[in-house]
mmCIF file of the protein (N, C-alpha, C, O) and its ligand, coordinates in Angstrom:
data_MODEL
# 
_entry.id   MODEL 
# 
loop_
_entity.id 
_entity.type 
_entity.pdbx_number_of_molecules 
1 polymer     1 
2 non-polymer 1 
# 
_entity_poly.entity_id                      1 
_entity_poly.type                           'polypeptide(L)' 
_entity_poly.nstd_linkage                   no 
_entity_poly.nstd_monomer                   no 
_entity_poly.pdbx_seq_one_letter_code       MKPNALWHSKNKMPKNATTQQRIKWHLAHQRNCGCREIPEKLKEEIKKRETKN 
_entity_poly.pdbx_seq_one_letter_code_can   MKPNALWHSKNKMPKNATTQQRIKWHLAHQRNCGCREIPEKLKEEIKKRETKN 
_entity_poly.pdbx_strand_id                 A 
# 
loop_
_entity_poly_seq.entity_id 
_entity_poly_seq.num 
_entity_poly_seq.mon_id 
_entity_poly_seq.hetero 
1 1  MET n 
1 2  LYS n 
1 3  PRO n 
1 4  ASN n 
1 5  ALA n 
1 6  LEU n 
1 7  TRP n 
1 8  HIS n 
1 9  SER n 
1 10 LYS n 
1 11 ASN n 
1 12 LYS n 
1 13 MET n 
1 14 PRO n 
1 15 LYS n 
1 16 ASN n 
1 17 ALA n 
1 18 THR n 
1 19 THR n 
1 20 GLN n 
1 21 GLN n 
1 22 ARG n 
1 23 ILE n 
1 24 LYS n 
1 25 TRP n 
1 26 HIS n 
1 27 LEU n 
1 28 ALA n 
1 29 HIS n 
1 30 GLN n 
1 31 ARG n 
1 32 ASN n 
1 33 CYS n 
1 34 GLY n 
1 35 CYS n 
1 36 ARG n 
1 37 GLU n 
1 38 ILE n 
1 39 PRO n 
1 40 GLU n 
1 41 LYS n 
1 42 LEU n 
1 43 LYS n 
1 44 GLU n 
1 45 GLU n 
1 46 ILE n 
1 47 LYS n 
1 48 LYS n 
1 49 ARG n 
1 50 GLU n 
1 51 THR n 
1 52 LYS n 
1 53 ASN n 
# 
loop_
_struct_asym.id 
_struct_asym.entity_id 
A 1 
B 2 
# 
loop_
_chem_comp.id 
_chem_comp.type 
_chem_comp.mon_nstd_flag 
ALA 'L-peptide linking' y 
ARG 'L-peptide linking' y 
ASN 'L-peptide linking' y 
CYS 'L-peptide linking' y 
GLN 'L-peptide linking' y 
GLU 'L-peptide linking' y 
GLY 'peptide linking'   y 
HIS 'L-peptide linking' y 
ILE 'L-peptide linking' y 
LEU 'L-peptide linking' y 
LYS 'L-peptide linking' y 
MET 'L-peptide linking' y 
PRO 'L-peptide linking' y 
SER 'L-peptide linking' y 
THR 'L-peptide linking' y 
TRP 'L-peptide linking' y 
ZN  non-polymer         . 
# 
_pdbx_entity_nonpoly.entity_id   2 
_pdbx_entity_nonpoly.name        ? 
_pdbx_entity_nonpoly.comp_id     ZN 
# 
_pdbx_nonpoly_scheme.asym_id         B 
_pdbx_nonpoly_scheme.entity_id       2 
_pdbx_nonpoly_scheme.mon_id          ZN 
_pdbx_nonpoly_scheme.ndb_seq_num     1 
_pdbx_nonpoly_scheme.pdb_seq_num     101 
_pdbx_nonpoly_scheme.auth_seq_num    101 
_pdbx_nonpoly_scheme.pdb_mon_id      ZN 
_pdbx_nonpoly_scheme.auth_mon_id     ZN 
_pdbx_nonpoly_scheme.pdb_strand_id   A 
_pdbx_nonpoly_scheme.pdb_ins_code    . 
# 
loop_
_atom_site.group_PDB 
_atom_site.id 
_atom_site.type_symbol 
_atom_site.label_atom_id 
_atom_site.label_alt_id 
_atom_site.label_comp_id 
_atom_site.label_asym_id 
_atom_site.label_entity_id 
_atom_site.label_seq_id 
_atom_site.pdbx_PDB_ins_code 
_atom_site.Cartn_x 
_atom_site.Cartn_y 
_atom_site.Cartn_z 
_atom_site.occupancy 
_atom_site.B_iso_or_equiv 
_atom_site.pdbx_formal_charge 
_atom_site.auth_seq_id 
_atom_site.auth_comp_id 
_atom_site.auth_asym_id 
_atom_site.auth_atom_id 
_atom_site.pdbx_PDB_model_num 
ATOM   1   N  N  . MET A 1 1  ? 0.838   -1.201 0.000  1.00 0.00 ? 1   MET A N  1 
ATOM   2   C  CA . MET A 1 1  ? 0.000   0.000  0.000  1.00 0.00 ? 1   MET A CA 1 
ATOM   3   C  C  . MET A 1 1  ? 0.869   1.245  0.000  1.00 0.00 ? 1   MET A C  1 
ATOM   4   O  O  . MET A 1 1  ? 1.918   1.299  0.643  1.00 0.00 ? 1   MET A O  1 
ATOM   5   N  N  . LYS A 1 2  ? 0.403   2.244  -0.740 1.00 0.00 ? 2   LYS A N  1 
ATOM   6   C  CA . LYS A 1 2  ? 1.141   3.499  -0.855 1.00 0.00 ? 2   LYS A CA 1 
ATOM   7   C  C  . LYS A 1 2  ? 1.011   4.304  0.427  1.00 0.00 ? 2   LYS A C  1 
ATOM   8   O  O  . LYS A 1 2  ? -0.088  4.426  0.967  1.00 0.00 ? 2   LYS A O  1 
ATOM   9   N  N  . PRO A 1 3  ? 2.116   4.858  0.926  1.00 0.00 ? 3   PRO A N  1 
ATOM   10  C  CA . PRO A 1 3  ? 1.964   5.694  2.118  1.00 0.00 ? 3   PRO A CA 1 
ATOM   11  C  C  . PRO A 1 3  ? 1.118   6.930  1.805  1.00 0.00 ? 3   PRO A C  1 
ATOM   12  O  O  . PRO A 1 3  ? 1.214   7.508  0.722  1.00 0.00 ? 3   PRO A O  1 
ATOM   13  N  N  . ASN A 1 4  ? 0.297   7.317  2.765  1.00 0.00 ? 4   ASN A N  1 
ATOM   14  C  CA . ASN A 1 4  ? -0.521  8.506  2.616  1.00 0.00 ? 4   ASN A CA 1 
ATOM   15  C  C  . ASN A 1 4  ? 0.322   9.702  3.082  1.00 0.00 ? 4   ASN A C  1 
ATOM   16  O  O  . ASN A 1 4  ? 0.264   10.108 4.243  1.00 0.00 ? 4   ASN A O  1 
ATOM   17  N  N  . ALA A 1 5  ? 1.098   10.246 2.157  1.00 0.00 ? 5   ALA A N  1 
ATOM   18  C  CA . ALA A 1 5  ? 2.067   11.291 2.503  1.00 0.00 ? 5   ALA A CA 1 
ATOM   19  C  C  . ALA A 1 5  ? 1.388   12.522 3.084  1.00 0.00 ? 5   ALA A C  1 
ATOM   20  O  O  . ALA A 1 5  ? 1.935   13.167 3.979  1.00 0.00 ? 5   ALA A O  1 
ATOM   21  N  N  . LEU A 1 6  ? 0.223   12.849 2.593  1.00 0.00 ? 6   LEU A N  1 
ATOM   22  C  CA . LEU A 1 6  ? -0.491  14.021 3.087  1.00 0.00 ? 6   LEU A CA 1 
ATOM   23  C  C  . LEU A 1 6  ? -0.858  13.830 4.555  1.00 0.00 ? 6   LEU A C  1 
ATOM   24  O  O  . LEU A 1 6  ? -0.670  14.724 5.381  1.00 0.00 ? 6   LEU A O  1 
ATOM   25  N  N  . TRP A 1 7  ? -1.384  12.649 4.860  1.00 0.00 ? 7   TRP A N  1 
ATOM   26  C  CA . TRP A 1 7  ? -1.755  12.379 6.248  1.00 0.00 ? 7   TRP A CA 1 
ATOM   27  C  C  . TRP A 1 7  ? -0.524  12.434 7.147  1.00 0.00 ? 7   TRP A C  1 
ATOM   28  O  O  . TRP A 1 7  ? -0.563  12.993 8.243  1.00 0.00 ? 7   TRP A O  1 
ATOM   29  N  N  . HIS A 1 8  ? 0.567   11.845 6.665  1.00 0.00 ? 8   HIS A N  1 
ATOM   30  C  CA . HIS A 1 8  ? 1.792   11.836 7.466  1.00 0.00 ? 8   HIS A CA 1 
ATOM   31  C  C  . HIS A 1 8  ? 2.319   13.241 7.717  1.00 0.00 ? 8   HIS A C  1 
ATOM   32  O  O  . HIS A 1 8  ? 2.801   13.539 8.810  1.00 0.00 ? 8   HIS A O  1 
ATOM   33  N  N  . SER A 1 9  ? 2.230   14.093 6.727  1.00 0.00 ? 9   SER A N  1 
ATOM   34  C  CA . SER A 1 9  ? 2.737   15.455 6.899  1.00 0.00 ? 9   SER A CA 1 
ATOM   35  C  C  . SER A 1 9  ? 1.889   16.225 7.900  1.00 0.00 ? 9   SER A C  1 
ATOM   36  O  O  . SER A 1 9  ? 2.374   17.146 8.557  1.00 0.00 ? 9   SER A O  1 
ATOM   37  N  N  . LYS A 1 10 ? 0.633   15.846 8.012  1.00 0.00 ? 10  LYS A N  1 
ATOM   38  C  CA . LYS A 1 10 ? -0.263  16.536 8.955  1.00 0.00 ? 10  LYS A CA 1 
ATOM   39  C  C  . LYS A 1 10 ? -0.262  15.873 10.319 1.00 0.00 ? 10  LYS A C  1 
ATOM   40  O  O  . LYS A 1 10 ? -0.688  16.478 11.303 1.00 0.00 ? 10  LYS A O  1 
ATOM   41  N  N  . ASN A 1 11 ? 0.209   14.647 10.389 1.00 0.00 ? 11  ASN A N  1 
ATOM   42  C  CA . ASN A 1 11 ? 0.157   13.892 11.643 1.00 0.00 ? 11  ASN A CA 1 
ATOM   43  C  C  . ASN A 1 11 ? 1.518   13.329 11.989 1.00 0.00 ? 11  ASN A C  1 
ATOM   44  O  O  . ASN A 1 11 ? 1.784   12.138 11.826 1.00 0.00 ? 11  ASN A O  1 
ATOM   45  N  N  . LYS A 1 12 ? 2.373   14.214 12.468 1.00 0.00 ? 12  LYS A N  1 
ATOM   46  C  CA . LYS A 1 12 ? 3.705   13.765 12.860 1.00 0.00 ? 12  LYS A CA 1 
ATOM   47  C  C  . LYS A 1 12 ? 3.640   13.167 14.254 1.00 0.00 ? 12  LYS A C  1 
ATOM   48  O  O  . LYS A 1 12 ? 2.946   13.683 15.130 1.00 0.00 ? 12  LYS A O  1 
ATOM   49  N  N  . MET A 1 13 ? 4.354   12.093 14.449 1.00 0.00 ? 13  MET A N  1 
ATOM   50  C  CA . MET A 1 13 ? 4.452   11.482 15.780 1.00 0.00 ? 13  MET A CA 1 
ATOM   51  C  C  . MET A 1 13 ? 5.361   12.366 16.635 1.00 0.00 ? 13  MET A C  1 
ATOM   52  O  O  . MET A 1 13 ? 6.480   12.671 16.223 1.00 0.00 ? 13  MET A O  1 
ATOM   53  N  N  . PRO A 1 14 ? 4.900   12.784 17.820 1.00 0.00 ? 14  PRO A N  1 
ATOM   54  C  CA . PRO A 1 14 ? 5.786   13.583 18.685 1.00 0.00 ? 14  PRO A CA 1 
ATOM   55  C  C  . PRO A 1 14 ? 7.044   12.802 19.050 1.00 0.00 ? 14  PRO A C  1 
ATOM   56  O  O  . PRO A 1 14 ? 7.016   11.577 19.166 1.00 0.00 ? 14  PRO A O  1 
ATOM   57  N  N  . LYS A 1 15 ? 8.148   13.528 19.228 1.00 0.00 ? 15  LYS A N  1 
ATOM   58  C  CA . LYS A 1 15 ? 9.426   12.856 19.497 1.00 0.00 ? 15  LYS A CA 1 
ATOM   59  C  C  . LYS A 1 15 ? 9.396   12.021 20.761 1.00 0.00 ? 15  LYS A C  1 
ATOM   60  O  O  . LYS A 1 15 ? 9.844   10.875 20.762 1.00 0.00 ? 15  LYS A O  1 
ATOM   61  N  N  . ASN A 1 16 ? 8.875   12.585 21.834 1.00 0.00 ? 16  ASN A N  1 
ATOM   62  C  CA . ASN A 1 16 ? 8.802   11.830 23.094 1.00 0.00 ? 16  ASN A CA 1 
ATOM   63  C  C  . ASN A 1 16 ? 7.358   11.443 23.385 1.00 0.00 ? 16  ASN A C  1 
ATOM   64  O  O  . ASN A 1 16 ? 6.813   11.735 24.450 1.00 0.00 ? 16  ASN A O  1 
ATOM   65  N  N  . ALA A 1 17 ? 6.760   10.780 22.408 1.00 0.00 ? 17  ALA A N  1 
ATOM   66  C  CA . ALA A 1 17 ? 5.354   10.407 22.531 1.00 0.00 ? 17  ALA A CA 1 
ATOM   67  C  C  . ALA A 1 17 ? 5.135   9.434  23.671 1.00 0.00 ? 17  ALA A C  1 
ATOM   68  O  O  . ALA A 1 17 ? 5.930   8.518  23.884 1.00 0.00 ? 17  ALA A O  1 
ATOM   69  N  N  . THR A 1 18 ? 4.048   9.639  24.403 1.00 0.00 ? 18  THR A N  1 
ATOM   70  C  CA . THR A 1 18 ? 3.668   8.692  25.446 1.00 0.00 ? 18  THR A CA 1 
ATOM   71  C  C  . THR A 1 18 ? 3.007   7.488  24.766 1.00 0.00 ? 18  THR A C  1 
ATOM   72  O  O  . THR A 1 18 ? 2.671   7.532  23.583 1.00 0.00 ? 18  THR A O  1 
ATOM   73  N  N  . THR A 1 19 ? 2.831   6.427  25.534 1.00 0.00 ? 19  THR A N  1 
ATOM   74  C  CA . THR A 1 19 ? 2.177   5.241  24.985 1.00 0.00 ? 19  THR A CA 1 
ATOM   75  C  C  . THR A 1 19 ? 0.792   5.610  24.477 1.00 0.00 ? 19  THR A C  1 
ATOM   76  O  O  . THR A 1 19 ? 0.366   5.165  23.411 1.00 0.00 ? 19  THR A O  1 
ATOM   77  N  N  . GLN A 1 20 ? 0.091   6.439  25.266 1.00 0.00 ? 20  GLN A N  1 
ATOM   78  C  CA . GLN A 1 20 ? -1.253  6.857  24.861 1.00 0.00 ? 20  GLN A CA 1 
ATOM   79  C  C  . GLN A 1 20 ? -1.220  7.586  23.524 1.00 0.00 ? 20  GLN A C  1 
ATOM   80  O  O  . GLN A 1 20 ? -2.066  7.349  22.662 1.00 0.00 ? 20  GLN A O  1 
ATOM   81  N  N  . GLN A 1 21 ? -0.247  8.466  23.354 1.00 0.00 ? 21  GLN A N  1 
ATOM   82  C  CA . GLN A 1 21 ? -0.121  9.205  22.104 1.00 0.00 ? 21  GLN A CA 1 
ATOM   83  C  C  . GLN A 1 21 ? 0.204   8.275  20.939 1.00 0.00 ? 21  GLN A C  1 
ATOM   84  O  O  . GLN A 1 21 ? -0.300  8.446  19.828 1.00 0.00 ? 21  GLN A O  1 
ATOM   85  N  N  . ARG A 1 22 ? 1.047   7.298  21.211 1.00 0.00 ? 22  ARG A N  1 
ATOM   86  C  CA . ARG A 1 22 ? 1.431   6.350  20.166 1.00 0.00 ? 22  ARG A CA 1 
ATOM   87  C  C  . ARG A 1 22 ? 0.229   5.507  19.746 1.00 0.00 ? 22  ARG A C  1 
ATOM   88  O  O  . ARG A 1 22 ? 0.025   5.249  18.560 1.00 0.00 ? 22  ARG A O  1 
ATOM   89  N  N  . ILE A 1 23 ? -0.568  5.080  20.735 1.00 0.00 ? 23  ILE A N  1 
ATOM   90  C  CA . ILE A 1 23 ? -1.757  4.293  20.420 1.00 0.00 ? 23  ILE A CA 1 
ATOM   91  C  C  . ILE A 1 23 ? -2.690  5.112  19.546 1.00 0.00 ? 23  ILE A C  1 
ATOM   92  O  O  . ILE A 1 23 ? -3.166  4.638  18.514 1.00 0.00 ? 23  ILE A O  1 
ATOM   93  N  N  . LYS A 1 24 ? -2.951  6.350  19.966 1.00 0.00 ? 24  LYS A N  1 
ATOM   94  C  CA . LYS A 1 24 ? -3.840  7.229  19.196 1.00 0.00 ? 24  LYS A CA 1 
ATOM   95  C  C  . LYS A 1 24 ? -3.319  7.399  17.781 1.00 0.00 ? 24  LYS A C  1 
ATOM   96  O  O  . LYS A 1 24 ? -4.076  7.319  16.814 1.00 0.00 ? 24  LYS A O  1 
ATOM   97  N  N  . TRP A 1 25 ? -2.020  7.634  17.671 1.00 0.00 ? 25  TRP A N  1 
ATOM   98  C  CA . TRP A 1 25 ? -1.414  7.866  16.364 1.00 0.00 ? 25  TRP A CA 1 
ATOM   99  C  C  . TRP A 1 25 ? -1.583  6.641  15.479 1.00 0.00 ? 25  TRP A C  1 
ATOM   100 O  O  . TRP A 1 25 ? -1.982  6.753  14.319 1.00 0.00 ? 25  TRP A O  1 
ATOM   101 N  N  . HIS A 1 26 ? -1.281  5.479  16.026 1.00 0.00 ? 26  HIS A N  1 
ATOM   102 C  CA . HIS A 1 26 ? -1.343  4.262  15.226 1.00 0.00 ? 26  HIS A CA 1 
ATOM   103 C  C  . HIS A 1 26 ? -2.763  3.910  14.815 1.00 0.00 ? 26  HIS A C  1 
ATOM   104 O  O  . HIS A 1 26 ? -2.989  3.422  13.708 1.00 0.00 ? 26  HIS A O  1 
ATOM   105 N  N  . LEU A 1 27 ? -3.728  4.159  15.710 1.00 0.00 ? 27  LEU A N  1 
ATOM   106 C  CA . LEU A 1 27 ? -5.113  3.855  15.358 1.00 0.00 ? 27  LEU A CA 1 
ATOM   107 C  C  . LEU A 1 27 ? -5.581  4.787  14.239 1.00 0.00 ? 27  LEU A C  1 
ATOM   108 O  O  . LEU A 1 27 ? -6.252  4.355  13.301 1.00 0.00 ? 27  LEU A O  1 
ATOM   109 N  N  . ALA A 1 28 ? -5.222  6.065  14.347 1.00 0.00 ? 28  ALA A N  1 
ATOM   110 C  CA . ALA A 1 28 ? -5.573  7.017  13.293 1.00 0.00 ? 28  ALA A CA 1 
ATOM   111 C  C  . ALA A 1 28 ? -4.823  6.662  12.012 1.00 0.00 ? 28  ALA A C  1 
ATOM   112 O  O  . ALA A 1 28 ? -5.367  6.747  10.911 1.00 0.00 ? 28  ALA A O  1 
ATOM   113 N  N  . HIS A 1 29 ? -3.581  6.270  12.176 1.00 0.00 ? 29  HIS A N  1 
ATOM   114 C  CA . HIS A 1 29 ? -2.761  5.911  11.024 1.00 0.00 ? 29  HIS A CA 1 
ATOM   115 C  C  . HIS A 1 29 ? -3.359  4.736  10.265 1.00 0.00 ? 29  HIS A C  1 
ATOM   116 O  O  . HIS A 1 29 ? -3.414  4.727  9.035  1.00 0.00 ? 29  HIS A O  1 
ATOM   117 N  N  . GLN A 1 30 ? -3.803  3.751  11.027 1.00 0.00 ? 30  GLN A N  1 
ATOM   118 C  CA . GLN A 1 30 ? -4.374  2.552  10.429 1.00 0.00 ? 30  GLN A CA 1 
ATOM   119 C  C  . GLN A 1 30 ? -5.590  2.883  9.554  1.00 0.00 ? 30  GLN A C  1 
ATOM   120 O  O  . GLN A 1 30 ? -5.818  2.268  8.512  1.00 0.00 ? 30  GLN A O  1 
ATOM   121 N  N  . ARG A 1 31 ? -6.353  3.868  10.010 1.00 0.00 ? 31  ARG A N  1 
ATOM   122 C  CA . ARG A 1 31 ? -7.545  4.249  9.257  1.00 0.00 ? 31  ARG A CA 1 
ATOM   123 C  C  . ARG A 1 31 ? -7.221  5.047  8.009  1.00 0.00 ? 31  ARG A C  1 
ATOM   124 O  O  . ARG A 1 31 ? -7.967  5.025  7.030  1.00 0.00 ? 31  ARG A O  1 
ATOM   125 N  N  . ASN A 1 32 ? -6.092  5.757  8.052  1.00 0.00 ? 32  ASN A N  1 
ATOM   126 C  CA . ASN A 1 32 ? -5.794  6.687  6.970  1.00 0.00 ? 32  ASN A CA 1 
ATOM   127 C  C  . ASN A 1 32 ? -4.671  6.241  6.055  1.00 0.00 ? 32  ASN A C  1 
ATOM   128 O  O  . ASN A 1 32 ? -4.501  6.775  4.959  1.00 0.00 ? 32  ASN A O  1 
ATOM   129 N  N  . CYS A 1 33 ? -3.924  5.282  6.497  1.00 0.00 ? 33  CYS A N  1 
ATOM   130 C  CA . CYS A 1 33 ? -2.735  4.866  5.762  1.00 0.00 ? 33  CYS A CA 1 
ATOM   131 C  C  . CYS A 1 33 ? -2.347  3.477  6.243  1.00 0.00 ? 33  CYS A C  1 
ATOM   132 O  O  . CYS A 1 33 ? -2.626  3.119  7.388  1.00 0.00 ? 33  CYS A O  1 
ATOM   133 N  N  . GLY A 1 34 ? -1.721  2.708  5.407  1.00 0.00 ? 34  GLY A N  1 
ATOM   134 C  CA . GLY A 1 34 ? -1.348  1.360  5.822  1.00 0.00 ? 34  GLY A CA 1 
ATOM   135 C  C  . GLY A 1 34 ? 0.100   1.041  5.555  1.00 0.00 ? 34  GLY A C  1 
ATOM   136 O  O  . GLY A 1 34 ? 0.451   -0.110 5.297  1.00 0.00 ? 34  GLY A O  1 
ATOM   137 N  N  . CYS A 1 35 ? 0.954   2.063  5.616  1.00 0.00 ? 35  CYS A N  1 
ATOM   138 C  CA . CYS A 1 35 ? 2.353   1.848  5.259  1.00 0.00 ? 35  CYS A CA 1 
ATOM   139 C  C  . CYS A 1 35 ? 3.102   1.084  6.350  1.00 0.00 ? 35  CYS A C  1 
ATOM   140 O  O  . CYS A 1 35 ? 4.144   0.486  6.084  1.00 0.00 ? 35  CYS A O  1 
ATOM   141 N  N  . ARG A 1 36 ? 2.581   1.101  7.564  1.00 0.00 ? 36  ARG A N  1 
ATOM   142 C  CA . ARG A 1 36 ? 3.254   0.440  8.688  1.00 0.00 ? 36  ARG A CA 1 
ATOM   143 C  C  . ARG A 1 36 ? 2.219   -0.298 9.521  1.00 0.00 ? 36  ARG A C  1 
ATOM   144 O  O  . ARG A 1 36 ? 1.087   0.161  9.676  1.00 0.00 ? 36  ARG A O  1 
ATOM   145 N  N  . GLU A 1 37 ? 2.614   -1.428 10.047 1.00 0.00 ? 37  GLU A N  1 
ATOM   146 C  CA . GLU A 1 37 ? 1.741   -2.172 10.958 1.00 0.00 ? 37  GLU A CA 1 
ATOM   147 C  C  . GLU A 1 37 ? 1.928   -1.632 12.367 1.00 0.00 ? 37  GLU A C  1 
ATOM   148 O  O  . GLU A 1 37 ? 2.966   -1.056 12.694 1.00 0.00 ? 37  GLU A O  1 
ATOM   149 N  N  . ILE A 1 38 ? 0.906   -1.827 13.198 1.00 0.00 ? 38  ILE A N  1 
ATOM   150 C  CA . ILE A 1 38 ? 1.038   -1.472 14.608 1.00 0.00 ? 38  ILE A CA 1 
ATOM   151 C  C  . ILE A 1 38 ? 2.010   -2.471 15.243 1.00 0.00 ? 38  ILE A C  1 
ATOM   152 O  O  . ILE A 1 38 ? 1.819   -3.680 15.105 1.00 0.00 ? 38  ILE A O  1 
ATOM   153 N  N  . PRO A 1 39 ? 3.062   -1.982 15.944 1.00 0.00 ? 39  PRO A N  1 
ATOM   154 C  CA . PRO A 1 39 ? 4.009   -2.912 16.570 1.00 0.00 ? 39  PRO A CA 1 
ATOM   155 C  C  . PRO A 1 39 ? 3.308   -3.825 17.565 1.00 0.00 ? 39  PRO A C  1 
ATOM   156 O  O  . PRO A 1 39 ? 2.357   -3.418 18.233 1.00 0.00 ? 39  PRO A O  1 
ATOM   157 N  N  . GLU A 1 40 ? 3.786   -5.060 17.658 1.00 0.00 ? 40  GLU A N  1 
ATOM   158 C  CA . GLU A 1 40 ? 3.170   -6.053 18.545 1.00 0.00 ? 40  GLU A CA 1 
ATOM   159 C  C  . GLU A 1 40 ? 3.028   -5.538 19.978 1.00 0.00 ? 40  GLU A C  1 
ATOM   160 O  O  . GLU A 1 40 ? 1.999   -5.747 20.619 1.00 0.00 ? 40  GLU A O  1 
ATOM   161 N  N  . LYS A 1 41 ? 4.061   -4.868 20.471 1.00 0.00 ? 41  LYS A N  1 
ATOM   162 C  CA . LYS A 1 41 ? 4.029   -4.367 21.844 1.00 0.00 ? 41  LYS A CA 1 
ATOM   163 C  C  . LYS A 1 41 ? 2.907   -3.362 22.040 1.00 0.00 ? 41  LYS A C  1 
ATOM   164 O  O  . LYS A 1 41 ? 2.240   -3.344 23.074 1.00 0.00 ? 41  LYS A O  1 
ATOM   165 N  N  . LEU A 1 42 ? 2.715   -2.536 21.038 1.00 0.00 ? 42  LEU A N  1 
ATOM   166 C  CA . LEU A 1 42 ? 1.670   -1.527 21.133 1.00 0.00 ? 42  LEU A CA 1 
ATOM   167 C  C  . LEU A 1 42 ? 0.293   -2.180 21.043 1.00 0.00 ? 42  LEU A C  1 
ATOM   168 O  O  . LEU A 1 42 ? -0.649  -1.754 21.711 1.00 0.00 ? 42  LEU A O  1 
ATOM   169 N  N  . LYS A 1 43 ? 0.184   -3.215 20.213 1.00 0.00 ? 43  LYS A N  1 
ATOM   170 C  CA . LYS A 1 43 ? -1.076  -3.956 20.112 1.00 0.00 ? 43  LYS A CA 1 
ATOM   171 C  C  . LYS A 1 43 ? -1.459  -4.523 21.475 1.00 0.00 ? 43  LYS A C  1 
ATOM   172 O  O  . LYS A 1 43 ? -2.625  -4.496 21.869 1.00 0.00 ? 43  LYS A O  1 
ATOM   173 N  N  . GLU A 1 44 ? -0.461  -5.034 22.185 1.00 0.00 ? 44  GLU A N  1 
ATOM   174 C  CA . GLU A 1 44 ? -0.706  -5.568 23.525 1.00 0.00 ? 44  GLU A CA 1 
ATOM   175 C  C  . GLU A 1 44 ? -1.223  -4.469 24.449 1.00 0.00 ? 44  GLU A C  1 
ATOM   176 O  O  . GLU A 1 44 ? -2.149  -4.678 25.233 1.00 0.00 ? 44  GLU A O  1 
ATOM   177 N  N  . GLU A 1 45 ? -0.611  -3.304 24.340 1.00 0.00 ? 45  GLU A N  1 
ATOM   178 C  CA . GLU A 1 45 ? -1.042  -2.169 25.161 1.00 0.00 ? 45  GLU A CA 1 
ATOM   179 C  C  . GLU A 1 45 ? -2.484  -1.781 24.843 1.00 0.00 ? 45  GLU A C  1 
ATOM   180 O  O  . GLU A 1 45 ? -3.272  -1.483 25.742 1.00 0.00 ? 45  GLU A O  1 
ATOM   181 N  N  . ILE A 1 46 ? -2.813  -1.789 23.570 1.00 0.00 ? 46  ILE A N  1 
ATOM   182 C  CA . ILE A 1 46 ? -4.171  -1.444 23.158 1.00 0.00 ? 46  ILE A CA 1 
ATOM   183 C  C  . ILE A 1 46 ? -5.157  -2.447 23.751 1.00 0.00 ? 46  ILE A C  1 
ATOM   184 O  O  . ILE A 1 46 ? -6.216  -2.063 24.248 1.00 0.00 ? 46  ILE A O  1 
ATOM   185 N  N  . LYS A 1 47 ? -4.813  -3.713 23.698 1.00 0.00 ? 47  LYS A N  1 
ATOM   186 C  CA . LYS A 1 47 ? -5.684  -4.766 24.239 1.00 0.00 ? 47  LYS A CA 1 
ATOM   187 C  C  . LYS A 1 47 ? -5.894  -4.557 25.725 1.00 0.00 ? 47  LYS A C  1 
ATOM   188 O  O  . LYS A 1 47 ? -7.014  -4.657 26.226 1.00 0.00 ? 47  LYS A O  1 
ATOM   189 N  N  . LYS A 1 48 ? -4.795  -4.264 26.434 1.00 0.00 ? 48  LYS A N  1 
ATOM   190 C  CA . LYS A 1 48 ? -4.869  -4.038 27.874 1.00 0.00 ? 48  LYS A CA 1 
ATOM   191 C  C  . LYS A 1 48 ? -5.832  -2.911 28.177 1.00 0.00 ? 48  LYS A C  1 
ATOM   192 O  O  . LYS A 1 48 ? -6.663  -3.009 29.081 1.00 0.00 ? 48  LYS A O  1 
ATOM   193 N  N  . ARG A 1 49 ? -5.708  -1.823 27.397 1.00 0.00 ? 49  ARG A N  1 
ATOM   194 C  CA . ARG A 1 49 ? -6.552  -0.675 27.636 1.00 0.00 ? 49  ARG A CA 1 
ATOM   195 C  C  . ARG A 1 49 ? -8.006  -0.957 27.298 1.00 0.00 ? 49  ARG A C  1 
ATOM   196 O  O  . ARG A 1 49 ? -8.915  -0.447 27.953 1.00 0.00 ? 49  ARG A O  1 
ATOM   197 N  N  . GLU A 1 50 ? -8.220  -1.770 26.275 1.00 0.00 ? 50  GLU A N  1 
ATOM   198 C  CA . GLU A 1 50 ? -9.590  -2.100 25.880 1.00 0.00 ? 50  GLU A CA 1 
ATOM   199 C  C  . GLU A 1 50 ? -10.294 -2.903 26.961 1.00 0.00 ? 50  GLU A C  1 
ATOM   200 O  O  . GLU A 1 50 ? -11.469 -2.674 27.249 1.00 0.00 ? 50  GLU A O  1 
ATOM   201 N  N  . THR A 1 51 ? -9.572  -3.849 27.560 1.00 0.00 ? 51  THR A N  1 
ATOM   202 C  CA . THR A 1 51 ? -10.193 -4.695 28.567 1.00 0.00 ? 51  THR A CA 1 
ATOM   203 C  C  . THR A 1 51 ? -10.472 -3.905 29.846 1.00 0.00 ? 51  THR A C  1 
ATOM   204 O  O  . THR A 1 51 ? -11.373 -4.247 30.613 1.00 0.00 ? 51  THR A O  1 
ATOM   205 N  N  . LYS A 1 52 ? -9.687  -2.842 30.067 1.00 0.00 ? 52  LYS A N  1 
ATOM   206 C  CA . LYS A 1 52 ? -9.900  -2.007 31.241 1.00 0.00 ? 52  LYS A CA 1 
ATOM   207 C  C  . LYS A 1 52 ? -11.211 -1.257 31.155 1.00 0.00 ? 52  LYS A C  1 
ATOM   208 O  O  . LYS A 1 52 ? -11.906 -1.104 32.159 1.00 0.00 ? 52  LYS A O  1 
ATOM   209 N  N  . ASN A 1 53 ? -11.551 -0.793 29.983 1.00 0.00 ? 53  ASN A N  1 
ATOM   210 C  CA . ASN A 1 53 ? -12.775 0.012  29.830 1.00 0.00 ? 53  ASN A CA 1 
ATOM   211 C  C  . ASN A 1 53 ? -14.012 -0.844 29.668 1.00 0.00 ? 53  ASN A C  1 
ATOM   212 O  O  . ASN A 1 53 ? -15.115 -0.315 29.529 1.00 0.00 ? 53  ASN A O  1 
HETATM 213 ZN ZN . ZN  B 2 .  ? 1.646   5.579  6.886  1.00 0.00 2 101 ZN  A ZN 1 
# 
C-alpha cells in the first residue's frame, strides 16, 4: 500500500510520545494509511486498555 504522505505530513508522531499518544497515532494511522503495521508491543497495550474500559 502506498503511504498517505499528506496524512503523514499533517500527523507527525511527537518525538517523546507517550504510549497513549502512540496508540492514538497508530489507530488514526491505520484508518488513513497502511504503510506500517502497529508494533506487537503496542497492540498488547491497546488490548490491555480495551479490557480495562
Ligand atoms: Zn503511513
